[in-house]
Backbone as a chain_set.jsonl record, in Angstrom:
{"seq": "TTPTEAGPRAWLRTHGALLLVLLVAMSGMVQVLTEHWRQGSALLGGSLLVAAVLRGVLPPPRAGLLAIRGRIVDVVCYTAFGIAVLLLALTITRGSLTVG", "coords": {"N": [[76.192, 126.327, 107.675], [76.547, 125.449, 111.092], [74.365, 123.9, 113.545], [74.853, 125.113, 116.027], [75.933, 127.469, 115.369], [75.102, 130.753, 114.907], [73.58, 133.965, 114.239], [74.864, 137.269, 113.334], [77.408, 136.837, 112.12], [77.248, 134.261, 110.951], [75.17, 134.731, 109.178], [76.341, 136.686, 107.533], [78.467, 135.226, 106.508], [77.13, 133.445, 104.873], [75.562, 135.086, 103.175], [77.128, 137.209, 102.407], [78.486, 137.508, 99.943], [76.427, 137.963, 98.073], [75.431, 140.31, 99.202], [77.559, 142.102, 98.769], [77.566, 142.236, 95.937], [75.004, 143.33, 95.541], [75.325, 145.821, 96.796], [77.181, 147.089, 95.09], [75.652, 147.129, 92.739], [73.511, 148.703, 93.622], [74.799, 151.144, 94.071], [75.394, 151.72, 91.446], [72.795, 152.073, 90.423], [72.054, 154.368, 91.809], [73.778, 156.185, 90.611], [72.76, 156.122, 87.983], [70.171, 157.144, 88.444], [70.803, 159.725, 89.145], [71.437, 160.799, 86.79], [73.94, 160.097, 85.735], [74.664, 158.318, 83.508], [76.555, 156.684, 82.127], [78.545, 156.004, 84.067], [76.924, 154.777, 85.982], [75.817, 152.634, 84.527], [78.155, 151.259, 83.958], [78.89, 150.488, 86.551], [76.761, 148.77, 87.133], [77.201, 146.728, 85.239], [79.688, 145.987, 86.182], [78.987, 144.954, 88.675], [77.795, 142.564, 87.949], [80.014, 141.245, 86.917], [81.553, 141.043, 89.228], [79.881, 139.314, 90.616], [80.215, 137.074, 88.988], [82.918, 136.423, 89.431], [82.924, 135.943, 92.219], [81.114, 133.813, 92.342], [82.564, 131.949, 90.952], [84.824, 131.44, 92.566], [84.027, 130.941, 95.204], [82.903, 128.363, 97.451], [79.82, 126.466, 97.089], [78.135, 126.684, 99.539], [79.059, 129.132, 100.575], [78.627, 130.87, 98.503], [75.987, 131.43, 98.533], [72.963, 132.982, 97.594], [73.893, 133.618, 95.087], [74.432, 131.344, 93.785], [72.735, 129.81, 91.472], [72.323, 128.064, 89.324], [74.332, 125.468, 87.946], [77.857, 125.823, 88.694], [79.534, 126.537, 86.479], [77.671, 127.361, 84.532], [76.477, 129.517, 85.863], [78.701, 131.278, 86.144], [79.354, 131.765, 83.451], [76.958, 132.969, 82.526], [76.708, 135.259, 84.255], [79.084, 136.563, 83.541], [78.747, 136.992, 80.749], [76.44, 138.652, 80.668], [77.395, 140.781, 82.207], [79.543, 141.756, 80.637], [78.078, 142.491, 78.375], [76.477, 144.591, 79.395], [78.499, 146.383, 80.156], [79.614, 146.945, 77.619], [77.413, 148.222, 76.451], [77.342, 150.43, 78.125], [79.594, 151.772, 77.278], [78.722, 152.808, 74.899], [77.113, 154.912, 75.498], [76.872, 158.226, 74.95], [75.918, 160.751, 75.473], [75.021, 162.958, 78.169], [72.45, 162.939, 79.147], [69.296, 161.289, 78.888], [67.048, 162.5, 78.078], [64.678, 163.953, 75.811], [65.318, 166.545, 73.565]], "CA": [[76.329, 126.697, 109.067], [76.22, 124.389, 112.041], [73.221, 124.287, 114.386], [75.259, 125.976, 117.131], [76.415, 128.737, 114.813], [73.986, 131.627, 114.53], [73.874, 135.367, 114.419], [75.294, 138.063, 112.183], [78.56, 136.24, 111.416], [76.762, 133.166, 110.116], [74.397, 135.328, 108.087], [77.281, 137.342, 106.629], [79.236, 134.183, 105.835], [76.277, 132.854, 103.845], [74.991, 136.059, 102.245], [78.048, 138.325, 102.191], [78.793, 137.664, 98.516], [75.278, 138.626, 97.456], [75.37, 141.663, 99.738], [78.561, 142.898, 98.047], [77.063, 142.455, 94.574], [73.873, 144.251, 95.617], [75.819, 147.164, 97.122], [77.755, 147.665, 93.865], [74.533, 147.401, 91.832], [72.753, 149.825, 94.153], [75.541, 152.375, 93.787], [75.182, 151.972, 90.022], [71.454, 152.616, 90.233], [72.076, 155.751, 92.294], [74.417, 156.965, 89.549], [71.805, 156.236, 86.874], [69.084, 158.023, 88.858], [71.307, 161.097, 89.186], [71.758, 161.083, 85.394], [75.301, 159.725, 85.36], [74.293, 157.069, 82.853], [77.7, 155.841, 81.783], [79.138, 155.472, 85.287], [75.957, 153.867, 86.592], [75.751, 151.414, 83.724], [79.413, 150.539, 84.162], [78.813, 149.845, 87.865], [75.834, 147.642, 87.035], [77.932, 145.656, 84.568], [80.739, 145.55, 87.098], [78.4, 144.118, 89.727], [77.624, 141.227, 87.38], [81.334, 140.628, 86.836], [81.9, 140.68, 90.607], [79.103, 138.105, 90.893], [80.849, 135.96, 88.271], [84.156, 136.054, 90.125], [82.573, 135.35, 93.506], [80.494, 132.504, 92.089], [83.605, 131.039, 90.5], [85.84, 131.104, 93.572], [83.455, 130.534, 96.494], [82.16, 127.093, 97.466], [78.368, 126.718, 97.06], [77.527, 127.229, 100.766], [79.466, 130.525, 100.777], [78.108, 131.675, 97.392], [74.626, 131.816, 98.902], [71.969, 133.126, 96.533], [74.52, 133.759, 93.773], [74.415, 130.008, 93.191], [71.39, 129.555, 90.958], [72.428, 126.847, 88.534], [75.672, 124.929, 88.147], [78.883, 126.87, 88.797], [79.992, 126.986, 85.152], [76.576, 128.096, 83.89], [76.352, 130.798, 86.557], [79.839, 132.145, 85.805], [79.217, 132.172, 82.045], [75.833, 133.915, 82.408], [77.07, 136.515, 84.901], [80.125, 137.21, 82.747], [78.178, 137.448, 79.478], [75.578, 139.812, 80.907], [78.248, 141.874, 82.674], [80.252, 142.324, 79.481], [77.079, 143.154, 77.528], [76.103, 145.871, 80.01], [79.658, 147.274, 80.033], [79.699, 147.407, 76.231], [76.35, 149.208, 76.272], [77.747, 151.649, 78.839], [80.571, 152.475, 76.442], [78.049, 153.465, 73.771], [76.379, 156.091, 75.974], [77.731, 159.367, 74.661], [75.339, 161.988, 75.983], [74.826, 162.93, 79.604], [71.039, 162.83, 79.524], [68.487, 160.547, 77.934], [65.836, 163.263, 77.81], [64.548, 164.442, 74.445], [65.258, 167.996, 73.502]], "C": [[75.946, 125.519, 109.946], [75.059, 124.842, 112.914], [73.61, 125.221, 115.528], [75.704, 127.351, 116.648], [75.222, 129.572, 114.353], [74.432, 133.064, 114.695], [74.397, 136.028, 113.171], [76.474, 137.462, 111.422], [78.13, 135.11, 110.483], [75.988, 133.712, 108.922], [75.33, 135.955, 107.058], [78.107, 136.318, 105.859], [78.441, 133.583, 104.683], [75.872, 133.859, 102.782], [75.907, 137.242, 101.932], [78.35, 138.58, 100.725], [77.654, 138.392, 97.805], [75.162, 140.07, 97.93], [76.357, 142.583, 99.027], [78.082, 143.228, 96.639], [75.911, 143.457, 94.592], [74.302, 145.67, 95.96], [76.417, 147.843, 95.893], [76.639, 148.02, 92.888], [73.713, 148.596, 92.308], [73.485, 151.145, 93.917], [75.444, 152.726, 92.304], [73.819, 152.567, 89.741], [71.361, 154.056, 90.727], [72.707, 156.65, 91.227], [73.464, 157.174, 88.372], [70.692, 157.222, 87.23], [69.513, 159.476, 88.962], [71.858, 161.519, 87.824], [73.236, 160.974, 85.052], [75.208, 158.334, 84.735], [75.481, 156.148, 82.634], [78.305, 155.211, 83.032], [78.205, 154.455, 85.949], [75.85, 152.557, 85.846], [77.014, 150.581, 83.888], [79.423, 149.838, 85.52], [77.86, 148.655, 87.85], [76.492, 146.454, 86.326], [79.035, 145.095, 85.452], [80.193, 144.667, 88.204], [78.166, 142.692, 89.221], [78.967, 140.513, 87.252], [81.85, 140.235, 88.222], [81.153, 139.398, 90.988], [79.733, 136.89, 90.214], [82.103, 135.486, 88.995], [83.831, 135.366, 91.448], [81.963, 133.964, 93.331], [81.546, 131.49, 91.664], [84.556, 130.586, 91.595], [85.265, 130.604, 94.897], [82.794, 129.163, 96.393], [80.663, 127.378, 97.555], [77.76, 127.213, 98.372], [77.873, 128.699, 101.007], [78.948, 131.433, 99.671], [76.676, 132.125, 97.663], [73.696, 131.883, 97.702], [72.572, 133.461, 95.173], [74.535, 132.426, 93.042], [72.989, 129.677, 92.769], [71.364, 128.231, 90.208], [73.767, 126.215, 88.868], [76.697, 126.059, 88.113], [79.274, 127.41, 87.425], [78.912, 127.815, 84.462], [76.409, 129.466, 84.54], [77.465, 131.754, 86.151], [79.718, 132.645, 84.37], [78.105, 133.201, 81.882], [76.16, 135.262, 83.027], [78.1, 137.277, 84.069], [79.565, 137.779, 81.447], [77.308, 138.685, 79.67], [76.388, 141.014, 81.388], [78.982, 142.553, 81.538], [79.269, 143.064, 78.575], [76.697, 144.517, 78.095], [77.27, 146.853, 79.931], [79.817, 147.797, 78.612], [78.609, 148.426, 75.927], [76.707, 150.52, 76.957], [78.738, 152.453, 78.016], [79.919, 153.224, 75.288], [77.269, 154.699, 74.198], [77.284, 157.306, 75.816], [77.198, 160.676, 75.219], [75.048, 161.839, 77.463], [73.39, 162.719, 80.028], [70.299, 162.059, 78.461], [67.174, 161.264, 77.635], [65.845, 163.767, 76.369], [64.542, 165.958, 74.469], [66.513, 168.651, 73.36]], "O": [[75.114, 124.694, 109.57], [74.793, 126.04, 113.015], [72.795, 126.037, 115.959], [75.833, 128.284, 117.441], [74.435, 129.139, 113.511], [75.51, 133.346, 115.218], [74.384, 135.444, 112.088], [76.531, 137.569, 110.197], [78.604, 135.023, 109.35], [76.128, 133.225, 107.801], [75.14, 135.781, 105.855], [78.412, 136.524, 104.685], [79.003, 133.25, 103.64], [75.841, 133.52, 101.599], [75.489, 138.182, 101.255], [78.459, 139.731, 100.303], [77.886, 139.321, 97.032], [74.831, 140.957, 97.143], [76.021, 143.725, 98.715], [78.183, 144.373, 96.199], [75.854, 144.343, 93.739], [73.707, 146.629, 95.468], [76.194, 149.033, 95.671], [76.668, 149.087, 92.275], [73.269, 149.41, 91.498], [72.856, 152.153, 93.598], [75.415, 153.904, 91.947], [73.693, 153.468, 88.912], [70.664, 154.874, 90.127], [72.218, 157.751, 90.973], [73.374, 158.276, 87.829], [70.313, 158.049, 86.4], [68.674, 160.373, 88.875], [72.637, 162.466, 87.718], [73.726, 161.683, 84.174], [75.606, 157.33, 85.325], [75.408, 154.955, 82.929], [78.554, 154.006, 83.055], [78.647, 153.406, 86.416], [75.798, 151.489, 86.457], [76.956, 149.353, 83.949], [79.912, 148.714, 85.629], [78.128, 147.639, 88.492], [76.355, 145.311, 86.763], [79.286, 143.89, 85.47], [80.862, 143.727, 88.631], [78.319, 141.729, 89.972], [79.044, 139.302, 87.459], [82.511, 139.207, 88.369], [81.726, 138.503, 91.609], [79.78, 135.805, 90.793], [82.32, 134.284, 89.151], [84.402, 134.322, 91.761], [82.268, 133.046, 94.093], [81.434, 130.305, 91.979], [85.046, 129.458, 91.556], [85.958, 129.908, 95.639], [82.193, 128.835, 95.37], [80.274, 128.434, 98.052], [76.919, 128.111, 98.325], [77.069, 129.435, 101.58], [78.836, 132.643, 99.871], [76.212, 133.103, 97.076], [73.644, 130.957, 96.892], [71.836, 133.577, 94.193], [74.639, 132.387, 91.816], [72.149, 129.314, 93.592], [70.494, 127.39, 90.432], [74.283, 126.409, 89.969], [76.431, 127.128, 87.563], [79.336, 128.625, 87.236], [79.207, 128.856, 83.875], [76.219, 130.465, 83.845], [77.201, 132.917, 85.847], [79.955, 133.823, 84.103], [78.282, 134.197, 81.18], [75.924, 136.3, 82.41], [77.998, 138.494, 83.911], [79.87, 138.914, 81.081], [77.426, 139.655, 78.921], [76.092, 142.148, 81.011], [79.041, 143.781, 81.476], [79.583, 144.139, 78.064], [76.604, 145.493, 77.351], [77.057, 148.037, 79.667], [80.123, 148.974, 78.419], [78.859, 149.398, 75.214], [76.411, 151.597, 76.439], [78.723, 153.683, 78.052], [80.498, 154.172, 74.756], [76.808, 155.459, 73.347], [78.327, 157.406, 76.462], [77.965, 161.619, 75.416], [74.85, 160.729, 77.956], [73.139, 162.349, 81.175], [70.621, 162.15, 77.276], [66.286, 160.692, 77.004], [66.908, 163.979, 75.785], [63.856, 166.579, 75.28], [66.565, 169.879, 73.298]]}, "num_chains": 1, "name": "protein.A"}
């Protein structure tokens, strides 16, 4: 951002990608907390895949806090963890994790 540029637009331009990822992850957590384990886990994995795509296509200033390491390392890590969580979501067969 330039020194003359301030306000909500500048903030959204810098942090919009992270905000999108967090909104998807938060909706996944709501699903998990309401005992929709598979859907919630899939949304959590999907949020990591969204982070991978955004990190891959956005320049570093626009990627904001999604840019942790180098672009390739970030994309590989986000993708690997996203796929792992999605595969785990596919293994959830029961609606509740309670014993009984």
